C-alpha positions as CSV (number, residue, x, y, z in Angstrom):
1,M,-6.7,-119.5,56.3
2,Q,-7.0,-116.9,58.8
3,G,-8.2,-113.5,57.4
4,H,-6.8,-110.1,58.5
5,S,-7.4,-106.5,57.8
6,S,-4.7,-104.1,56.4
7,P,-3.7,-101.1,58.5
8,R,-5.3,-97.7,57.4
9,R,-2.8,-95.2,55.8
10,T,-3.0,-91.6,57.0
11,N,-2.5,-88.9,54.4
12,T,-1.2,-86.4,56.9
13,E,1.4,-83.9,55.5
14,N,4.2,-82.4,57.5
15,P,3.6,-78.7,58.3
16,G,7.2,-77.9,57.5
17,S,6.8,-79.4,54.1
18,R,3.7,-77.3,53.4
19,N,5.5,-74.1,54.4
20,R,8.3,-74.8,52.1
21,H,5.9,-75.2,49.2
22,V,4.3,-71.7,49.9
23,V,7.6,-70.1,50.2
24,G,8.7,-71.6,46.9
25,R,5.6,-70.3,45.1
26,F,6.1,-66.8,46.5
27,S,9.8,-66.9,45.5
28,I,8.8,-67.7,42.0
29,I,6.3,-64.9,41.9
30,F,8.8,-62.5,43.4
31,A,11.4,-63.5,40.9
32,I,9.0,-62.9,38.1
33,T,8.1,-59.6,39.5
34,I,11.7,-58.6,39.8
35,V,12.4,-59.7,36.2
36,M,9.4,-57.7,35.0
37,A,10.5,-54.6,36.9
38,I,13.9,-54.9,35.5
39,A,12.4,-55.3,32.0
40,I,10.2,-52.3,32.5
41,S,13.1,-50.2,33.8
42,V,15.2,-51.3,30.8
43,M,12.3,-50.4,28.4
44,L,11.8,-47.1,30.2
45,V,15.4,-46.2,29.8
46,R,15.4,-47.3,26.2
47,T,12.3,-45.2,25.5
48,T,13.1,-42.1,27.3
49,V,16.9,-42.0,26.8
50,V,18.2,-44.3,24.1
51,N,15.3,-44.0,21.6
52,A,14.0,-40.6,22.7
53,S,14.4,-38.9,19.3
54,A,12.5,-41.7,17.5
55,W,9.6,-41.5,20.0
56,N,9.6,-37.7,19.8
57,A,9.4,-37.9,16.0
58,M,6.5,-40.4,16.3
59,G,4.8,-38.0,18.8
60,A,5.2,-35.1,16.4
61,S,3.7,-37.1,13.6
62,T,0.5,-37.5,15.6
63,L,0.1,-33.7,15.4
64,R,-1.1,-34.4,11.8
65,D,-4.3,-35.4,13.5
66,S,-4.9,-31.7,14.4
67,N,-5.4,-28.8,12.0
68,I,-4.9,-25.1,12.5
69,I,-8.0,-23.1,11.7
70,V,-6.9,-20.0,9.8
71,P,-8.8,-17.0,10.9
72,K,-10.5,-14.7,8.4
73,R,-8.3,-11.8,7.7
74,G,-9.8,-8.4,8.3
75,E,-10.7,-6.0,5.5
76,I,-9.0,-2.7,4.8
77,L,-11.5,0.0,3.9
78,A,-11.3,3.5,2.5
79,A,-12.6,6.5,4.5
80,D,-16.1,6.2,2.8
81,G,-16.3,2.5,3.4
82,S,-15.1,1.4,0.0
83,I,-13.3,-1.9,0.2
84,L,-9.5,-1.6,-0.6
85,A,-8.5,-5.1,0.5
86,T,-10.8,-8.1,1.3
87,N,-11.0,-11.9,1.2
88,L,-12.7,-13.7,-1.7
89,Y,-13.1,-17.4,-2.2
90,Y,-11.9,-18.9,-5.4
91,F,-11.8,-22.5,-6.6
92,N,-9.3,-24.9,-8.0
93,V,-11.0,-27.4,-10.3
94,M,-9.4,-30.8,-10.8
95,I,-10.1,-34.4,-11.9
96,D,-9.3,-37.5,-9.8
97,F,-8.6,-40.2,-12.5
98,R,-8.3,-42.8,-9.7
99,A,-11.8,-42.3,-8.4
100,S,-13.4,-45.7,-7.5
101,R,-16.1,-45.6,-10.2
102,F,-14.5,-43.3,-12.7
103,D,-16.4,-43.8,-16.0
104,I,-13.4,-44.1,-18.4
105,V,-15.6,-45.1,-21.4
106,A,-17.8,-42.0,-21.2
107,Y,-14.8,-39.8,-20.6
108,D,-12.9,-41.1,-23.6
109,S,-15.9,-40.7,-25.9
110,T,-16.6,-37.0,-24.8
111,I,-12.9,-35.8,-25.0
112,P,-13.3,-34.0,-28.3
113,E,-16.5,-32.2,-27.2
114,L,-15.1,-31.5,-23.8
115,S,-11.9,-30.0,-25.3
116,G,-13.7,-27.5,-27.4
117,A,-15.9,-26.5,-24.5
118,L,-12.9,-25.9,-22.2
119,A,-11.1,-23.9,-24.9
120,R,-14.2,-21.6,-25.2
121,L,-14.7,-21.3,-21.4
122,I,-11.1,-20.6,-20.5
123,P,-9.8,-18.5,-23.4
124,G,-6.2,-17.8,-23.9
125,K,-5.0,-20.8,-21.9
126,R,-4.9,-23.4,-24.7
127,D,-6.9,-24.2,-27.9
128,S,-9.2,-27.3,-28.3
129,L,-6.4,-29.4,-29.9
130,A,-4.1,-28.7,-27.0
131,W,-6.8,-29.6,-24.5
132,E,-7.6,-32.8,-26.3
133,K,-4.0,-33.9,-26.3
134,R,-3.7,-33.1,-22.6
135,L,-6.9,-34.8,-21.7
136,R,-6.0,-38.0,-23.5
137,K,-2.5,-38.2,-22.1
138,A,-3.9,-38.1,-18.6
139,I,-5.5,-41.6,-19.1
140,E,-2.7,-43.3,-21.0
141,K,-1.2,-44.7,-17.8
142,P,-2.7,-47.7,-15.8
143,K,-5.3,-46.6,-13.4
144,S,-3.1,-47.1,-10.4
145,K,-0.6,-44.6,-11.7
146,R,-2.9,-41.9,-12.9
147,T,-3.0,-38.6,-11.1
148,R,-5.6,-37.8,-8.5
149,N,-5.2,-34.0,-9.0
150,F,-5.4,-33.3,-12.8
151,V,-5.7,-29.5,-12.9
152,I,-8.3,-28.0,-15.2
153,V,-8.1,-24.5,-13.9
154,K,-7.1,-22.7,-10.7
155,G,-8.3,-19.6,-8.9
156,V,-11.7,-19.2,-10.6
157,P,-14.9,-17.8,-9.1
158,E,-17.9,-20.1,-8.3
159,E,-19.7,-19.0,-11.5
160,T,-16.9,-20.6,-13.6
161,V,-17.1,-23.8,-11.5
162,N,-20.9,-24.0,-12.1
163,K,-20.2,-23.7,-15.9
164,I,-17.6,-26.4,-15.8
165,K,-20.1,-28.7,-14.1
166,Q,-22.4,-28.3,-17.2
167,L,-19.7,-29.2,-19.7
168,P,-19.8,-32.6,-21.6
169,F,-18.9,-35.6,-19.4
170,F,-19.2,-33.6,-16.1
171,K,-23.0,-33.1,-16.7
172,L,-23.6,-36.8,-17.1
173,T,-24.0,-37.2,-13.3
174,T,-23.5,-35.4,-10.1
175,N,-21.7,-38.4,-8.7
176,C,-18.1,-37.3,-8.3
177,N,-16.9,-40.9,-8.1
178,R,-17.9,-41.3,-11.8
179,T,-16.6,-38.0,-13.1
180,G,-13.7,-37.6,-10.7
181,L,-14.5,-33.8,-10.5
182,K,-12.8,-32.2,-7.5
183,V,-13.4,-28.6,-6.4
184,D,-11.1,-27.1,-3.7
185,K,-12.1,-23.8,-2.1
186,V,-9.2,-21.3,-1.7
187,M,-9.4,-18.0,0.1
188,K,-7.4,-15.2,-1.6
189,R,-6.7,-11.6,-0.7
190,S,-8.4,-9.4,-3.3
191,Y,-7.8,-5.7,-4.1
192,P,-10.8,-4.3,-5.9
193,F,-9.0,-1.1,-6.9
194,G,-6.0,-2.9,-8.3
195,Q,-2.8,-1.0,-8.1
196,M,-4.3,2.1,-6.5
197,A,-2.4,3.0,-3.4
198,R,-0.7,-0.4,-3.6
199,M,2.3,0.4,-1.5
200,S,0.2,2.2,1.2
201,I,-2.3,-0.6,1.5
202,G,0.4,-3.3,1.0
203,R,0.2,-6.9,0.0
204,V,0.2,-10.3,1.8
205,G,2.2,-13.5,1.2
206,Q,4.1,-16.2,2.9
207,L,7.0,-15.1,5.0
208,D,10.4,-16.8,5.1
209,T,10.0,-17.5,8.8
210,C,6.4,-18.7,8.7
211,P,4.3,-20.7,6.2
212,D,1.1,-18.7,7.0
213,V,0.0,-15.8,4.9
214,H,0.8,-12.5,6.6
215,G,1.3,-8.9,5.6
216,R,4.5,-8.2,3.6
217,S,4.2,-4.4,3.0
218,G,2.2,-1.3,3.8
219,L,-0.7,-1.4,6.1
220,E,-1.0,-5.2,5.6
221,R,2.3,-5.5,7.3
222,A,2.2,-2.7,9.9
223,L,-1.2,-3.9,11.2
224,D,-0.8,-7.6,10.6
225,T,-1.4,-8.5,14.2
226,L,-4.8,-6.9,14.1
227,L,-5.7,-8.0,10.6
228,Y,-4.6,-11.6,10.9
229,G,-6.6,-12.5,14.0
230,I,-6.0,-15.5,16.3
231,P,-5.7,-19.0,14.8
232,G,-8.0,-21.8,16.1
233,L,-7.4,-25.5,16.5
234,E,-9.4,-28.6,15.5
235,R,-8.4,-32.1,16.5
236,K,-9.4,-35.5,15.2
237,K,-11.4,-37.4,17.8
238,L,-13.1,-40.8,17.9
239,F,-16.9,-40.8,18.0
240,T,-19.4,-43.7,17.9
241,R,-19.7,-43.3,14.2
242,G,-16.0,-43.0,13.4
243,A,-13.3,-40.3,13.6
244,R,-13.8,-36.7,12.7
245,Y,-12.4,-33.3,13.5
246,A,-13.8,-31.3,16.4
247,V,-13.1,-27.7,17.1
248,E,-11.0,-27.5,20.2
249,R,-10.3,-23.8,20.0
250,P,-12.3,-21.5,17.6
251,A,-10.4,-19.0,15.4
252,V,-10.9,-15.3,16.1
253,D,-11.2,-13.3,12.9
254,G,-9.1,-10.2,12.3
255,Y,-10.1,-6.6,12.8
256,D,-11.5,-4.6,9.9
257,V,-9.4,-1.4,9.4
258,T,-10.9,1.8,8.1
259,T,-8.2,4.0,6.5
260,T,-8.2,7.7,5.8
261,I,-7.7,7.2,2.1
262,D,-10.2,9.0,-0.1
263,I,-10.7,7.1,-3.4
264,T,-11.3,10.2,-5.5
265,M,-8.3,12.0,-4.2
266,Q,-6.1,8.9,-4.7
267,D,-7.3,8.5,-8.3
268,I,-6.5,12.2,-9.0
269,L,-3.1,12.1,-7.3
270,E,-2.0,8.9,-9.1
271,A,-3.2,10.1,-12.5
272,E,-1.4,13.5,-12.2
273,L,1.8,12.1,-10.8
274,G,1.9,9.4,-13.5
275,E,1.4,11.8,-16.4
276,M,4.2,14.1,-15.1
277,L,6.6,11.2,-14.7
278,I,6.0,10.1,-18.3
279,A,6.4,13.7,-19.6
280,A,9.6,14.3,-17.5
281,R,11.0,10.8,-18.1
282,A,11.9,10.6,-14.4
283,D,13.1,7.6,-12.4
284,W,10.4,7.7,-9.8
285,G,8.0,10.0,-7.9
286,T,6.2,10.0,-4.6
287,A,3.3,12.2,-3.5
288,M,1.0,12.6,-0.6
289,I,-2.1,14.6,0.4
290,M,-2.8,15.3,4.1
291,E,-5.8,17.0,5.6
292,V,-4.7,20.0,7.6
293,A,-7.0,19.8,10.6
294,T,-6.8,16.1,11.2
295,G,-3.5,14.9,9.7
296,D,-5.5,12.3,7.7
297,I,-3.5,11.0,4.8
298,K,-6.1,11.2,2.1
299,A,-4.0,9.9,-0.8
300,M,-0.5,8.6,-1.3
301,S,1.2,7.4,-4.5
302,N,4.6,5.9,-5.2
303,L,5.3,5.3,-8.9
304,E,8.5,4.0,-10.4
305,R,9.6,3.4,-13.9
306,D,9.0,-0.2,-15.0
307,S,12.4,-1.4,-16.3
308,T,10.8,-4.4,-17.9
309,S,8.5,-2.4,-20.2
310,A,9.7,-1.1,-23.6
311,K,7.3,1.8,-23.5
312,P,7.4,4.5,-20.7
313,R,5.4,2.9,-17.9
314,Y,5.2,3.6,-14.2
315,I,4.1,1.1,-11.5
316,E,3.5,1.2,-7.8
317,A,6.8,0.2,-6.1
318,L,8.8,1.1,-3.0
319,N,7.0,3.4,-0.6
320,R,9.5,6.3,-0.9
321,A,7.3,8.7,1.1
322,V,8.7,7.2,4.3
323,Q,12.3,6.8,3.1
324,A,14.8,9.5,3.9
325,Y,16.4,11.8,1.2
326,E,18.4,15.0,1.1
327,P,15.5,17.5,1.0
328,G,17.0,20.5,-0.7
329,S,15.5,24.0,-0.2
330,V,12.2,22.7,1.3
331,M,14.4,22.5,4.5
332,K,14.4,26.3,4.6
333,V,10.9,26.3,6.0
334,M,12.1,24.3,9.1
335,T,15.1,26.6,9.5
336,M,12.8,29.7,9.3
337,A,10.4,28.2,11.8
338,V,13.2,27.8,14.3
339,A,14.5,31.3,13.6
340,L,11.1,32.9,14.2
341,E,10.5,30.9,17.4
342,K,14.0,31.5,18.8
343,G,13.9,35.2,17.8
344,F,17.0,35.4,15.5
345,G,14.6,35.6,12.5
346,K,13.2,38.8,13.7
347,P,12.6,41.5,12.8
348,I,11.6,40.0,9.5
349,S,12.4,43.3,7.8
350,R,16.1,43.0,8.7
351,H,18.2,43.1,5.5
352,F,21.2,40.9,4.7
353,D,23.7,41.4,1.9
354,I,23.3,38.4,-0.4
355,G,24.8,38.6,-3.9
356,H,25.6,35.4,-5.8
357,S,28.4,33.8,-3.8
358,Y,29.4,33.6,-0.1
359,A,32.6,31.7,1.1
360,Y,31.5,30.8,4.6
361,L,34.6,30.3,6.8
362,G,36.7,30.9,3.7
363,R,35.8,27.5,2.3
364,R,33.9,26.5,-0.8
365,P,31.5,29.3,-1.7
366,I,27.8,29.0,-1.2
367,S,25.9,30.2,-4.3
368,D,22.5,31.8,-4.9
369,T,20.9,31.6,-8.4
370,H,17.8,33.7,-7.7
371,S,18.7,36.3,-5.1
372,P,19.4,40.1,-5.6
373,A,22.2,42.0,-3.8
374,S,20.2,42.5,-0.7
375,L,17.1,40.8,0.9
376,P,15.0,41.2,4.1
377,I,14.4,38.0,6.0
378,D,10.8,37.8,5.0
379,R,11.8,37.3,1.4
380,F,14.4,34.6,1.9
381,L,11.9,31.9,1.1
382,E,10.6,33.8,-1.9
383,Y,14.0,33.9,-3.6
384,S,15.1,30.6,-2.0
385,S,18.3,32.2,-0.7
386,N,20.9,29.8,0.5
387,I,23.2,32.7,1.5
388,G,20.5,34.4,3.5
389,M,19.8,31.2,5.5
390,V,23.5,30.8,6.4
391,K,24.0,34.4,7.3
392,M,20.9,34.4,9.5
393,A,21.3,31.1,11.2
394,M,25.1,30.4,11.7
395,P,25.8,33.3,14.1
396,K,23.3,31.6,16.5
397,Y,24.8,28.1,16.2
398,E,28.5,28.3,15.3
399,N,29.5,27.9,18.9
400,N,27.2,25.0,19.5
401,T,26.7,23.1,16.3
402,N,24.2,20.6,17.8
403,L,21.8,23.3,19.2
404,F,19.9,23.6,15.9
405,R,19.2,19.9,16.1
406,E,18.0,20.3,19.7
407,H,15.7,23.1,18.7
408,L,14.1,21.0,16.0
409,A,13.8,18.1,18.5
410,E,11.9,20.4,20.8
411,M,9.3,20.8,18.0
412,G,8.9,17.0,17.8
413,F,10.7,16.9,14.4
414,F,12.5,13.6,15.3
415,D,9.6,11.9,17.0
416,K,8.4,8.7,15.3
417,L,5.1,9.5,13.7
418,N,3.7,6.0,13.9
419,T,1.3,6.5,11.0
420,G,0.8,2.8,10.5
421,I,3.0,2.7,7.3
422,A,5.5,-0.1,7.3
423,R,9.3,0.9,7.3
424,E,8.7,4.4,8.4
425,R,12.0,6.3,9.0
426,I,12.8,9.3,11.1
427,P,14.9,12.3,9.8
428,Y,18.7,11.8,9.8
429,F,20.7,14.6,11.3
430,P,24.4,14.0,12.0
431,R,25.9,14.8,15.4
432,L,28.4,17.5,14.8
433,K,31.7,18.5,16.4
434,N,32.3,22.1,17.5
435,N,35.0,22.7,14.9
436,V,35.3,24.0,11.4
437,G,34.1,20.8,9.9
438,G,31.0,20.8,12.1
439,R,30.2,24.4,11.3
440,L,30.6,23.8,7.6
441,T,28.2,20.8,7.7
442,L,25.6,22.8,9.7
443,S,25.9,25.7,7.2
444,R,24.7,23.2,4.5
445,I,22.0,21.6,6.7
446,V,20.2,24.9,7.2
447,F,19.4,25.0,3.4
448,G,18.8,21.3,2.8
449,Y,22.0,19.4,2.3
450,S,24.0,16.9,4.5
451,T,20.7,15.8,6.1
452,M,18.0,13.3,5.1
453,I,14.3,13.8,5.7
454,P,11.4,11.5,4.6
455,P,8.8,13.3,2.5
456,L,6.2,12.3,5.1
457,Y,8.0,14.4,7.7
458,T,8.4,17.4,5.5
459,C,4.7,17.2,4.6
460,A,3.7,16.9,8.3
461,F,5.8,19.9,9.3
462,Y,4.4,22.1,6.5
463,N,0.9,20.8,7.7
464,A,1.7,22.2,11.1
465,V,2.5,25.6,9.6
466,A,-0.8,25.5,7.7
467,N,-2.6,24.4,10.9
468,D,-1.6,27.6,12.8
469,G,1.3,25.9,14.5
470,R,-0.5,22.8,15.8
471,F,1.6,19.7,14.9
472,V,-1.1,17.1,14.3
473,R,0.1,13.5,14.0
474,P,-0.3,12.1,10.4
475,R,-2.5,9.0,10.4
476,L,-3.5,6.4,7.9
477,V,-5.8,4.5,10.1
478,K,-9.2,6.0,11.1
479,S,-10.9,3.3,13.0
480,L,-11.0,-0.5,13.8
481,R,-13.9,-2.9,13.9
482,S,-13.6,-6.0,16.0
483,P,-15.0,-9.4,14.8
484,D,-18.0,-8.9,17.0
485,G,-18.9,-5.6,15.3
486,R,-17.6,-3.1,17.9
487,D,-16.1,0.0,16.4
488,S,-13.0,1.7,17.9
489,A,-12.3,5.2,16.5
490,I,-8.7,6.4,16.6
491,D,-8.8,10.0,17.7
492,V,-6.8,12.8,16.2
493,S,-3.6,13.2,18.2
494,Y,-0.7,15.7,18.2
495,V,3.1,15.3,18.0
496,R,3.2,18.6,19.8
497,E,0.2,20.6,20.7
498,R,2.0,23.6,19.3
499,I,5.4,24.0,17.7
500,M,5.2,27.7,17.1
501,S,3.0,30.6,18.0
502,S,0.0,31.5,15.9
503,E,1.7,34.8,15.0
504,N,4.8,33.1,13.7
505,A,2.8,30.5,11.8
506,A,0.9,33.3,10.1
507,I,4.3,35.0,9.2
508,L,5.7,31.8,7.8
509,R,2.5,31.2,5.7
510,R,2.9,34.7,4.2
511,M,6.5,33.9,3.3
512,M,5.4,30.7,1.6
513,R,2.7,32.5,-0.3
514,G,5.4,34.8,-1.7
515,V,7.1,31.8,-3.3
516,V,4.1,31.5,-5.6
517,W,2.7,35.0,-5.7
518,E,5.5,37.5,-5.4
519,Q,7.8,38.9,-8.1
520,G,10.9,36.9,-7.1
521,G,9.0,33.7,-6.3
522,T,10.6,30.5,-7.5
523,A,7.1,29.0,-8.2
524,K,5.4,31.9,-10.0
525,S,4.1,29.5,-12.7
526,L,1.8,28.0,-10.1
527,K,-0.4,31.1,-9.7
528,S,-4.1,30.3,-10.1
529,D,-7.1,32.6,-9.7
530,I,-9.2,29.5,-8.9
531,V,-7.2,28.0,-6.0
532,E,-4.5,30.1,-4.2
533,I,-1.5,27.9,-3.4
534,A,1.4,28.6,-0.9
535,G,4.5,26.4,-0.5
536,K,8.2,26.0,-1.1
537,T,10.3,24.6,-4.0
538,G,13.3,22.3,-3.4
539,T,16.0,21.2,-5.7
540,C,18.8,18.8,-4.6
541,K,21.6,17.2,-6.4
542,I,21.4,13.4,-6.1
543,A,24.2,12.2,-3.8
544,R,26.3,9.2,-4.3
545,E,25.0,6.8,-1.7
546,D,27.3,4.8,0.5
547,K,26.7,1.2,-0.4
548,R,28.7,-0.3,2.4
549,P,26.9,-2.6,5.0
550,R,25.3,-0.7,7.8
551,Y,26.0,-3.5,10.3
552,D,29.1,-5.5,11.1
553,A,29.4,-9.4,11.2
554,Q,28.2,-9.3,14.9
555,G,25.1,-7.3,14.0
556,N,26.4,-4.1,15.5
557,K,25.4,-0.9,13.8
558,L,28.3,0.9,12.1
559,K,28.7,4.6,12.4
560,L,28.6,5.5,8.7
561,T,26.9,8.4,7.0
562,P,24.6,7.5,4.2
563,F,26.7,9.5,1.7
564,Q,29.7,8.2,-0.2
565,G,30.8,11.7,-1.0
566,G,30.1,13.8,-4.1
567,Y,27.0,14.1,-6.3
568,L,25.9,12.6,-9.6
569,E,26.6,15.1,-12.4
570,G,23.5,16.6,-13.9
571,R,21.0,14.7,-11.9
572,Y,18.5,16.3,-9.5
573,R,15.7,15.4,-7.2
574,V,13.0,18.1,-7.1
575,T,10.3,18.8,-4.6
576,F,7.3,21.0,-4.0
577,C,5.4,21.0,-0.8
578,G,2.6,23.4,-0.1
579,F,-1.0,23.9,1.1
580,F,-4.2,25.2,-0.3
581,P,-6.4,27.2,-0.3
582,Y,-4.2,29.8,1.2
583,E,-6.8,31.7,3.2
584,N,-8.3,28.6,4.8
585,P,-5.9,25.8,4.3
586,K,-7.6,22.4,3.9
587,Y,-5.0,20.2,2.4
588,T,-1.2,19.9,2.5
589,C,0.5,18.2,-0.4
590,I,4.1,17.1,-1.2
591,V,5.4,15.9,-4.5
592,V,8.9,14.5,-5.0
593,I,10.3,13.6,-8.4
594,N,13.7,11.9,-8.9
595,D,15.8,12.9,-11.9
596,P,13.3,14.6,-14.2
597,K,14.8,15.5,-17.6
598,L,14.7,18.9,-19.3
599,P,12.6,20.9,-19.6
600,Y,11.0,19.6,-16.4
601,R,14.1,19.9,-14.2
602,G,12.7,22.8,-12.2
603,P,10.6,21.9,-9.2
604,A,7.7,24.3,-10.1
605,L,7.4,22.9,-13.7
606,S,7.3,19.3,-12.5
607,S,6.4,18.7,-8.8
608,G,4.7,22.0,-8.4
609,T,2.5,21.4,-11.5
610,V,1.3,18.1,-10.1
611,L,0.2,19.8,-6.9
612,K,-1.5,22.6,-8.8
613,N,-3.4,20.3,-11.0
614,V,-4.5,18.2,-8.0
615,A,-5.7,21.4,-6.3
616,L,-7.7,22.5,-9.3
617,K,-9.3,19.1,-9.7
618,L,-10.3,19.0,-6.0
619,Y,-11.8,22.4,-6.5
620,A,-13.7,21.2,-9.6
621,R,-15.1,18.2,-7.7
622,G,-16.3,20.5,-4.9
623,M,-13.8,19.0,-2.4
624,L,-12.5,22.4,-1.3
625,E,-15.9,23.6,0.0
626,E,-16.1,25.9,-3.0
627,D,-19.1,26.1,-5.3
628,P,-18.1,27.6,-8.7
629,E,-21.1,29.3,-10.2
630,F,-22.0,29.6,-13.9
631,A,-23.0,32.7,-15.6
632,A,-24.0,32.0,-19.2
633,E,-22.8,34.3,-22.0
634,G,-24.7,32.6,-24.7
635,K,-26.5,29.4,-25.4
636,A,-26.0,26.9,-28.2
637,E,-28.8,25.1,-29.9
638,G,-29.7,21.8,-28.3
639,G,-28.7,18.7,-30.2
640,G,-30.4,15.4,-30.6
641,P,-30.1,12.5,-28.1
642,T,-27.0,10.4,-28.1
643,V,-27.1,6.7,-27.2
644,Y,-23.4,6.4,-26.8
645,S,-20.4,8.4,-27.8
646,S,-16.7,8.6,-27.3
647,F,-13.8,10.8,-28.2
648,N,-12.1,7.6,-29.3
649,A,-13.1,6.9,-33.0
650,R,-12.1,3.3,-32.8
651,R,-14.3,2.7,-29.8
652,N,-17.2,4.2,-31.6
653,A,-16.6,2.1,-34.7
654,T,-16.4,-1.2,-32.7
655,L,-19.6,-0.6,-30.8
656,H,-21.4,0.5,-33.9
657,A,-20.5,-2.7,-35.6
658,D,-21.3,-4.9,-32.6
659,L,-24.8,-3.3,-32.4
660,R,-25.3,-3.8,-36.1
661,L,-26.6,-0.2,-36.5
662,A,-25.7,-0.1,-40.2
663,D,-26.3,3.6,-41.3
664,A,-28.0,4.6,-38.1
665,K,-26.4,7.7,-36.5
666,A,-27.2,6.9,-32.8
667,I,-23.5,6.5,-32.2
668,R,-21.4,9.5,-33.1
669,R,-18.2,11.1,-32.0
670,P,-18.8,14.4,-30.1
671,A,-18.0,17.6,-31.8
672,D,-14.5,19.0,-31.5
673,R,-13.8,21.3,-28.6
674,V,-14.2,25.0,-29.4
675,D,-12.1,27.4,-27.2
676,G,-14.3,29.3,-24.7
677,C,-17.3,26.9,-25.2
678,V,-18.4,24.0,-23.1
679,P,-17.6,20.7,-24.8
680,D,-20.2,18.2,-25.8
681,V,-19.9,15.1,-23.6
682,R,-23.4,13.6,-23.9
683,G,-23.3,9.8,-24.1
684,V,-19.6,9.7,-23.0
685,G,-18.5,7.6,-20.0
686,L,-17.8,9.4,-16.8
687,R,-14.1,9.0,-16.7
688,E,-13.7,10.2,-20.3
689,A,-16.1,13.1,-19.7
690,L,-14.1,14.2,-16.6
691,A,-10.8,14.1,-18.4
692,H,-12.2,16.1,-21.3
693,L,-14.0,18.8,-19.2
694,E,-11.3,19.2,-16.5
695,G,-8.6,19.3,-19.2
696,A,-10.4,22.3,-20.6
697,G,-10.4,23.9,-17.1
698,Y,-14.1,23.4,-16.1
699,A,-15.3,22.3,-12.7
700,V,-17.4,19.2,-12.8
701,S,-20.1,17.7,-10.6
702,F,-22.2,14.7,-11.5
703,Q,-25.0,12.5,-10.2
704,G,-26.1,9.0,-11.2
705,I,-24.2,6.2,-12.8
706,G,-23.4,5.1,-16.4
707,Y,-23.1,7.5,-19.3
708,V,-23.7,11.2,-19.6
709,A,-27.4,11.7,-20.4
710,S,-27.5,15.5,-20.1
711,Q,-25.2,18.4,-19.2
712,K,-25.7,21.9,-17.9
713,P,-24.6,24.3,-19.4
714,E,-25.4,22.7,-22.7
715,A,-22.7,21.9,-25.3
716,G,-21.4,25.0,-27.1
717,T,-22.4,27.4,-24.4
718,K,-19.8,30.2,-24.0
719,A,-18.2,29.8,-20.6
720,G,-14.7,30.3,-19.4
721,P,-12.4,28.1,-17.3
722,G,-13.6,27.5,-13.7
723,T,-17.2,27.3,-14.8
724,K,-19.1,24.5,-13.1
725,V,-20.6,21.9,-15.5
726,S,-23.2,19.5,-14.0
727,L,-23.6,16.1,-15.5
728,V,-26.6,13.7,-15.2
729,L,-25.6,10.1,-15.8
730,Q,-27.9,7.1,-16.6
731,H,-27.1,3.5,-17.1
732,D,-29.7,2.7,-19.8
């Protein structure tokens, strides 16, 4: 058998076949790429168009990983640096009953003891039995359904928190997982002087348009952009040790605002206005004290009857000092100022026939209740002559009824004062037609009707008269302090450098002095040998206000007068505005009282009395740069030391019992006041001593703090009203 070898097979591939394989692979890759591109495009359209709202919502939800850093609100300070509004931290104390290691056994066993302790620590909230019932009810549910925020107390100082930590159960351990004790810090706006100047300072709260806390009234609102500061931002970020918040933009604290308010003057003004409102059973009252040279508003009070109280009680309410009302006869000072400057009020000795009735243009007569048959111009204010004002002014303006308004505008009377008080209004003067109706309206405007002027503007204009014709701009803000401690003083500014000549200002001041000091003066009861006052009374019937909307459905302002027509029968608004001391005016004051009842319906007996009492007390405190000296007429025998005393017998008895003094006579009621003799106020608290001495007409100065340790002149010394009594106080 013959052997042979098989032929060798060659594994050589056709180049065309190889190319087809490569093209096939690339085709597959390309097809996959196309499919992926289409899929991406479809998903992109679905994400950005079809499901856009869902993704936007999800994006918005991630904002929860960032927090707004609320800046520290600036403080509001009185002129002397006393804090009127500040930020204090308070605490909410709660229990987390779902804490991981909550000691339910220890909690249950200490509930009776804890209940009694809470009742003693938080008096008036609930008794021990009520606490025990509430504390037991909190653990009746399964742990998974118990609350994490069981409130013990809210808004308490840190001192109370520390006491709670020492109560039964909580003092077992500092481990909050075992006790579940939670303490949340909350910053609150605090007003150390309570209701004092409440509407001027204002209050804060959440606005309808914003959940943040902003100013809602007064300076808190007007200066909110400065007080609030600039919010910061912190965002949650991932770090090597986990996620935590990092400050992305720090907050900028608000400015501190120093006001022109004087705490002593504010206290005096509020007390005097409040007492008069109670005596007169009035609806409301507003009053303001302004420094003549600077325009600084030293005090402002707005009191209104509390309709929820059974007893006569007045509380701070709407800031009516910047709201507009018919002014009554205080408008005559503005009319006379224009008359003197424009020349038709001169010569001031020119006489007019007055009488009791004058039918201007043959229409409803204008009446005078005080005036004689004839008067010179310089006595129009003294007698508050409506007829005199009309006969003097109307010949000048009856052919151009809007010229009077233009003359007042030249004086800056309608310029916005920008005092920093929220909701400040400007005076309302109607535009008049040159016809009978326009002339009749103007004839009423010149003596205080058919126009509306905020008390702030009346006070500011009178202040210009007292300031020798220089119309200084009223201000409530004295300076600002930035968060970095830089002070920015706000300079005194002027509405007009001068609204009348120095000569005319002096003439007008003499006319206003006559209102108080001359025979026909409508405020003769305000005479005082201690402080010489000049000013003007004003009485105005209370108009029926037009209650219709001031704007239409499209928000356009409607051309409506504020008056409905007619007046409320037997109801009056009374005003006295003046300055003191007359020879060297230091302060201007206005007092407006709405609907006082008899016998206080006269402006001098109500509003004027408030101003007079304020002036006397400022004098007594040495705030008018006066120094009343004492000349003794006799001296009483010195008495023994007094540990504590009061004119309130119940207060004495309570303290006597608390100190367990038995028959000891260390506490006694001071002797009754003897007319013409200095009262005994040793041992009495300062506020009570001031009320007692100033009520007797004495000027008071004091030094130290606490109770009266000694007084000079001594008790029983013969000394008349106006005598200065010096008190030395001590705390111990």
